[in-house]
N, C-alpha and C positions, 0 to 999 in steps of 0.2 A: 036690887038684884037679889034673887033668892039663891041660897047656897045649895048647889048641886053636890053630887057625891065627890066630884074631883075637887071642888073648893073645900069641902069638909076634910078630905084627905090631906090636901096641901096645908090647911090650917093646923091639922093634928101634927104634921111633921115639923112645921116651924111656925108657931103661933105669933111670933113677933115680926115676921117678915111682912112687907107690904105685898099687895096682889101682883105687881109686876115682877118682883124678885121671885116669888113662889112660882109663878107661871113660867118664868124663864128657866128656873132650876128644874122644874118638872119636864119641860120640853127638852132640855139638854139631857136629862136622864133617860127619857123615852127614846130619843134619837140614839144615844149611846147603847142602850139595850137592844134596839133594833139592829144596829151594826154588828154587835157582838153575836147576836142570834144568827144573823145572815152568814157571818164568817164561820160559825160552828156548823151550820147546815151545809154550807158549800164545801167545807173540809170533809165532812162525813160523806157527802155524795162523791167527791173526788176520790176518797180512799176506797169506797165500795166499787167504783168504776175501775180503778187500777188493780184491784184485787182479783177480779175474775176475767179470764180471757174470753174473747168472742169466739164461739164455736160455729162452724158451718152446719147447715141442716142435716148433712149426712153423717155427722159425728166423727169426722176424720181427725180433727184437732183444731188448735187455735188458728185464726185467720190473721195475717199481717195487715195492719192498718195502712201502711205505706208500702205497697209492693215495689220491688226493685224495677228500675226502668231499663 
């Protein structure tokens, strides 16, 4: 099997580990990074959405999301 860029990177990080351990650590780190990135992106979107009120087209003021019944 030829060494691709991922295999070379994994070998540079931990040259003594076997292929299964390196692949497992890489997958774990990749998944953790994806989760952290998604949490940061979601938090940013939520903060931006909460920071600005929704205005009607005629410019009178903010619109209530749940009007009283």
